[in-house]
Backbone bond lengths (Angstrom), bond angles and torsions (degrees), N, CA, C in turn:
res aa  C-N    CA-C-N  psi(-1)  N-CA   C-N-CA  omega(-1)  CA-C   N-CA-C  phi
1 M - - - 1.423 - - 1.528 109.94 -
2 I 1.320 115.63 143.86 1.469 121.26 -176.38 1.526 109.90 -113.19
3 L 1.333 115.83 132.52 1.461 122.77 172.71 1.523 107.63 -106.71
4 D 1.328 116.76 125.55 1.461 121.69 175.84 1.524 107.63 -104.79
5 V 1.327 115.86 107.12 1.468 122.35 -177.88 1.521 108.78 -88.08
6 G 1.323 117.07 126.60 1.464 120.86 -177.47 1.511 110.71 72.81
7 C 1.315 116.68 45.08 1.468 121.87 -171.55 1.514 113.89 -64.53
8 G 1.326 117.59 -28.90 1.458 119.65 -177.30 1.518 110.84 62.49
9 A 1.315 116.63 -145.65 1.465 121.55 -179.53 1.521 111.56 -90.70
10 N 1.356 117.21 5.97 1.458 121.52 -177.85 1.538 110.04 -125.55
11 P 1.337 117.75 67.66 1.465 120.16 -176.31 1.521 112.42 -68.02
12 R 1.347 115.91 142.09 1.469 120.90 -178.09 1.522 112.84 -128.82
13 G 1.323 117.70 5.33 1.449 119.88 -173.71 1.511 114.03 -114.14
14 D 1.331 115.02 174.23 1.461 121.08 172.32 1.526 108.90 -74.55
15 V 1.332 116.01 -32.31 1.463 123.37 171.67 1.526 105.75 -126.12
16 N 1.327 116.13 135.08 1.460 121.49 -175.33 1.514 109.16 -126.86
17 C 1.338 116.27 134.39 1.462 118.49 179.92 1.520 111.09 -135.00
18 D 1.326 113.58 150.39 1.455 121.57 177.32 1.518 107.74 -157.41
19 L 1.313 115.91 155.25 1.460 120.93 178.81 1.522 110.33 -79.90
20 F 1.312 116.27 -33.47 1.456 121.16 -173.18 1.521 111.96 -101.35
21 T 1.317 115.25 150.99 1.465 122.43 167.75 1.520 106.02 -131.29
22 G 1.306 115.79 163.54 1.458 119.66 -175.52 1.523 109.79 75.47
23 I 1.321 116.53 -151.25 1.465 120.77 178.36 1.523 107.20 -98.70
24 S 1.317 115.87 118.36 1.459 119.75 -179.32 1.521 110.00 -102.14
25 H 1.320 115.51 171.64 1.460 119.70 177.31 1.530 111.42 -74.62
26 H 1.346 117.71 -10.00 1.460 121.58 -179.81 1.524 112.64 -86.08
27 T 1.310 117.16 -22.60 1.455 119.65 -174.89 1.521 110.02 -142.12
28 K 1.306 115.94 153.26 1.457 119.02 176.85 1.525 111.36 -91.91
29 F 1.341 116.17 -3.73 1.449 120.86 179.80 1.517 110.27 -96.75
30 E 1.322 115.71 147.66 1.454 120.12 -179.89 1.525 110.34 -85.55
31 I 1.317 116.09 132.50 1.453 121.72 177.01 1.522 107.50 -94.37
32 K 1.326 115.82 114.40 1.462 121.67 -178.10 1.526 108.45 -109.49
33 P 1.334 117.80 99.12 1.463 121.54 -174.72 1.531 114.59 -55.30
34 K 1.307 117.37 -35.48 1.468 120.32 -178.11 1.528 112.24 -69.86
35 Q 1.327 116.76 -19.10 1.459 120.66 179.97 1.526 112.73 -98.19
36 I 1.323 117.55 -0.85 1.458 121.84 -178.95 1.525 108.87 -106.16
37 K 1.324 115.30 128.90 1.461 121.52 -178.53 1.525 110.77 -62.32
38 N 1.335 116.00 127.82 1.466 122.96 176.22 1.533 112.42 47.73
39 F 1.316 116.24 54.87 1.461 121.40 -178.42 1.523 110.62 -82.11
40 V 1.335 116.18 134.73 1.460 122.73 175.88 1.529 106.98 -127.04
41 Q 1.319 116.44 122.59 1.465 119.30 176.75 1.520 108.17 -86.75
42 C 1.323 116.58 117.03 1.459 120.45 -177.86 1.526 110.44 -159.28
43 D 1.306 114.18 165.33 1.455 122.78 177.55 1.531 108.44 -86.87
44 V 1.318 117.94 134.88 1.470 121.01 -178.90 1.530 112.47 -66.13
45 L 1.316 117.16 -17.03 1.460 120.16 179.29 1.527 112.30 -84.41
46 H 1.335 116.12 -10.75 1.467 121.64 -179.71 1.526 108.68 -142.76
47 L 1.310 116.76 70.99 1.462 120.86 -178.48 1.535 109.84 -69.59
48 P 1.342 117.56 130.34 1.463 120.98 -174.31 1.536 113.22 -85.79
49 F 1.309 116.52 45.63 1.460 121.15 -178.04 1.520 109.47 -126.47
50 K 1.330 115.65 153.10 1.456 120.87 179.02 1.525 110.17 -73.60
51 R 1.306 115.57 162.31 1.468 123.29 178.06 1.537 110.25 -56.70
52 S 1.323 116.50 136.57 1.473 124.40 176.00 1.527 113.27 55.91
53 T 1.312 117.63 38.12 1.464 122.27 -180.00 1.524 112.23 -74.97
54 F 1.336 117.53 -34.87 1.465 121.43 -172.32 1.523 111.28 -114.77
55 D 1.342 115.57 143.06 1.457 120.29 176.04 1.527 109.81 -66.30
56 T 1.324 115.48 -47.90 1.463 121.64 -177.89 1.521 109.55 -127.23
57 V 1.329 115.78 136.95 1.460 121.71 174.90 1.523 107.16 -121.25
58 T 1.331 116.75 124.93 1.461 121.01 178.17 1.523 109.37 -111.58
59 C 1.316 114.50 146.99 1.467 121.29 179.93 1.531 106.53 -144.98
60 Y 1.327 115.72 85.06 1.462 121.07 -175.31 1.530 110.49 -91.90
61 E 1.333 115.82 120.25 1.466 122.55 172.09 1.534 111.72 55.64
62 V 1.336 116.95 47.19 1.465 121.42 179.88 1.521 111.37 -119.62
63 I 1.309 117.94 -41.44 1.468 121.96 -170.85 1.529 112.77 -59.00
64 E 1.309 117.81 -28.33 1.472 120.12 -179.21 1.534 112.29 -72.92
65 H 1.337 118.04 -11.29 1.457 122.45 178.62 1.527 112.51 -92.54
66 V 1.330 116.74 -3.32 1.469 122.32 -176.93 1.531 109.30 -97.40
67 D 1.323 116.22 141.74 1.470 120.24 177.70 1.519 110.19 -56.93
68 G 1.319 116.47 144.99 1.463 122.84 -174.82 1.510 115.94 -52.09
69 D 1.332 117.54 -40.11 1.458 119.58 -177.67 1.529 112.61 -76.57
70 K 1.320 118.36 -9.73 1.464 121.69 -178.38 1.527 113.70 -104.48
71 T 1.323 117.77 -2.91 1.467 119.69 -177.02 1.524 112.38 -65.67
72 L 1.314 117.97 -35.53 1.466 119.83 178.20 1.526 110.55 -66.92
73 K 1.322 117.29 -35.44 1.471 121.11 176.62 1.524 109.72 -63.54
74 L 1.330 117.03 -42.17 1.464 120.66 177.69 1.526 110.15 -59.22
75 L 1.328 117.43 -48.24 1.461 120.72 -179.52 1.525 111.65 -62.40
76 S 1.327 117.26 -39.06 1.461 119.36 -179.99 1.529 110.96 -67.65
77 E 1.315 118.16 -33.08 1.466 121.28 175.58 1.529 111.34 -66.52
78 L 1.330 116.47 -40.21 1.470 119.96 177.89 1.527 110.47 -63.22
79 V 1.329 116.21 -42.93 1.466 120.91 178.37 1.529 109.95 -64.38
80 R 1.312 117.11 -40.24 1.472 121.27 -177.51 1.525 112.62 -62.37
81 V 1.334 118.32 -45.28 1.470 120.18 -174.63 1.525 113.35 -85.82
82 S 1.328 118.08 -8.09 1.468 121.91 179.90 1.525 110.94 -93.09
83 S 1.330 114.83 142.37 1.465 118.62 175.55 1.523 111.32 -104.81
84 D 1.343 117.63 -16.38 1.459 119.00 -175.88 1.527 114.65 -136.74
85 K 1.335 117.67 -54.87 1.465 119.94 -167.90 1.526 111.10 -140.65
86 I 1.342 115.36 142.74 1.458 122.15 177.41 1.528 107.50 -129.51
87 I 1.319 116.11 134.31 1.465 120.90 177.52 1.530 107.75 -124.02
88 V 1.338 116.05 123.90 1.461 122.33 179.09 1.521 107.29 -125.66
89 T 1.323 117.20 130.74 1.467 120.36 172.52 1.526 108.18 -123.69
90 T 1.322 114.92 149.81 1.462 121.07 -179.59 1.529 109.25 -159.48
91 P 1.328 117.88 153.62 1.463 119.15 173.81 1.534 110.88 -63.91
92 H 1.306 116.31 144.09 1.465 122.01 175.55 1.525 107.99 -75.93
93 R 1.312 116.36 158.01 1.468 119.84 -177.35 1.523 113.60 -63.38
94 W 1.334 118.26 -16.96 1.467 120.36 -179.67 1.522 112.59 -76.90
95 T 1.322 117.53 -18.64 1.462 119.90 -176.46 1.521 110.26 -75.27
96 P 1.322 117.77 154.02 1.471 119.78 176.54 1.523 109.35 -57.89
97 R 1.305 115.85 140.62 1.466 120.46 -173.91 1.527 110.59 -99.52
98 P 1.341 116.95 105.41 1.468 118.78 176.70 1.528 110.34 -63.22
99 Q 1.305 116.08 156.78 1.454 121.95 -175.84 1.529 112.25 -59.19
100 M 1.343 117.88 -32.08 1.466 120.11 -176.04 1.529 112.97 -80.71
101 H 1.342 118.15 -9.69 1.456 120.44 177.36 1.525 109.15 -84.31
102 K 1.320 115.42 127.27 1.461 119.91 -177.41 1.512 112.35 -85.18
103 Q 1.343 117.03 -21.96 1.464 120.65 178.62 1.523 109.74 -164.75
104 H 1.318 114.51 165.86 1.465 121.62 174.42 1.513 108.56 -123.07
105 F 1.318 115.99 162.37 1.459 121.06 -171.98 1.516 112.29 -125.62
106 T 1.317 114.33 160.98 1.456 122.04 173.10 1.525 107.52 -127.03
107 R 1.311 115.06 169.26 1.463 119.68 176.66 1.526 110.52 -62.04
108 T 1.314 116.90 -38.43 1.462 122.11 179.99 1.526 110.88 -62.44
109 W 1.330 117.47 -38.53 1.457 120.20 179.08 1.532 110.46 -58.51
110 F 1.332 116.66 -44.83 1.463 120.05 -179.24 1.529 111.50 -65.54
111 K 1.334 117.42 -38.73 1.466 119.71 178.07 1.523 110.74 -61.85
112 K 1.331 117.35 -43.28 1.464 121.14 178.76 1.533 111.21 -67.73
113 A 1.334 116.54 -35.61 1.465 120.83 -179.98 1.519 111.54 -62.38
114 W 1.339 117.00 -39.99 1.477 119.49 -179.58 1.518 110.74 -65.86
115 K 1.312 116.49 -34.78 1.469 118.91 177.23 1.526 110.94 -68.66
116 K 1.333 117.15 -41.91 1.460 120.90 178.97 1.525 111.85 -63.53
117 L 1.325 116.39 -34.79 1.466 121.20 -179.51 1.531 112.26 -83.79
118 H 1.323 116.00 0.44 1.470 121.62 -176.28 1.525 111.00 58.26
119 C 1.343 115.50 37.76 1.457 121.76 178.65 1.523 111.12 -111.67
120 A 1.315 117.09 17.47 1.463 120.41 -177.66 1.530 111.37 -61.48
121 H 1.334 116.74 -21.39 1.467 120.32 178.93 1.529 111.71 -73.81
122 L 1.334 117.88 -15.89 1.461 120.68 178.60 1.529 109.72 -77.84
123 A 1.319 115.66 141.60 1.467 120.04 177.41 1.529 108.31 -78.09
124 Y 1.329 116.33 127.46 1.453 118.70 178.73 1.528 110.00 -138.29
125 E 1.317 113.62 154.67 1.462 121.20 177.86 1.519 107.22 -132.15
126 I 1.329 115.57 127.13 1.458 120.76 179.30 1.522 107.49 -115.06
127 T 1.321 115.59 120.80 1.462 119.63 -179.72 1.524 109.44 -126.08
128 S 1.300 115.49 152.00 1.456 121.67 173.21 1.516 107.23 -104.39
129 H 1.305 115.31 143.64 1.458 118.58 177.50 1.518 109.98 -148.43
130 R 1.302 115.77 169.43 1.464 123.05 -176.02 1.520 110.47 57.27
131 Y 1.293 117.09 77.39 1.469 121.67 -176.18 1.517 111.95 -82.00
132 L 1.335 115.57 145.01 1.464 123.15 177.81 1.523 109.78 -116.78
133 P 1.343 117.59 151.48 1.465 118.62 174.82 1.525 110.89 -70.63
134 H 1.328 115.54 144.77 1.461 121.76 176.51 1.525 107.97 -63.96
135 P 1.344 119.54 139.73 1.460 120.49 -176.50 1.528 114.62 -62.46
136 F 1.355 117.72 -28.89 1.461 119.83 -177.58 1.528 112.83 -108.84
137 L 1.320 116.66 -24.89 1.463 121.62 179.02 1.524 108.48 -120.45
138 P 1.329 119.12 87.30 1.457 122.20 -171.57 1.535 115.18 -59.79
139 L 1.328 118.67 -20.46 1.470 120.07 179.83 1.533 111.78 -81.09
140 V 1.331 116.10 -15.85 1.468 120.80 178.74 1.526 108.53 -88.75
141 R 1.320 116.11 130.38 1.461 120.66 179.69 1.530 110.02 -104.31
142 L 1.319 116.30 132.45 1.461 122.36 179.19 1.532 108.79 -111.64
143 P 1.322 117.47 144.32 1.464 119.06 179.27 1.523 111.21 -67.40
144 A 1.333 116.02 138.48 1.455 120.92 179.32 1.519 111.47 -97.42
145 H 1.324 117.48 -30.26 1.456 121.73 -177.38 1.526 110.24 -137.95
146 I 1.315 114.53 154.98 1.461 121.90 175.19 1.519 107.54 -118.86
147 K 1.310 115.97 137.34 1.456 121.90 174.88 1.514 108.17 -122.16
148 V 1.336 115.63 126.34 1.461 121.22 179.83 1.522 107.34 -116.40
149 V 1.332 116.65 126.30 1.464 122.21 176.03 1.515 107.76 -118.68
150 I 1.328 116.06 121.18 1.470 121.94 -178.61 1.515 108.27 -113.40
151 R 1.332 115.87 134.47 1.469 121.78 175.70 1.522 108.27 -116.21
152 K 1.301 115.55 133.78 1.468 119.85 178.13 1.506 110.40 -86.40
């Protein structure tokens, strides 16, 4: 079973959760809970699910909207409710920072986060994708997004 955390108006899981309904300041699309399969309105920092409930937990483009001191709590919640795999995507720090994003991330940040969470024993892969040209050196490509896949 797949849990999509922060599903927004584009749910991808068997169970989908988001803090907001209606039109939020984070998205221009309306989130209609009655039209989303198995929708649960909840805070990503306090997921209302038991430990290891879901095979896969996805969190696409959500972590950058969380205050800096709470990002580790978000990651620990994803690890807690997953029994097998976690997928997190976020814009890389090189991308333009929209006003609603509270922070940007690098691959190094995620490596340090796993050590702080005492999850270094988990197998993880951090990849960059969707490259953008450097603003001053057009031949240099900078990563636009980071994708982290964790296996328990």
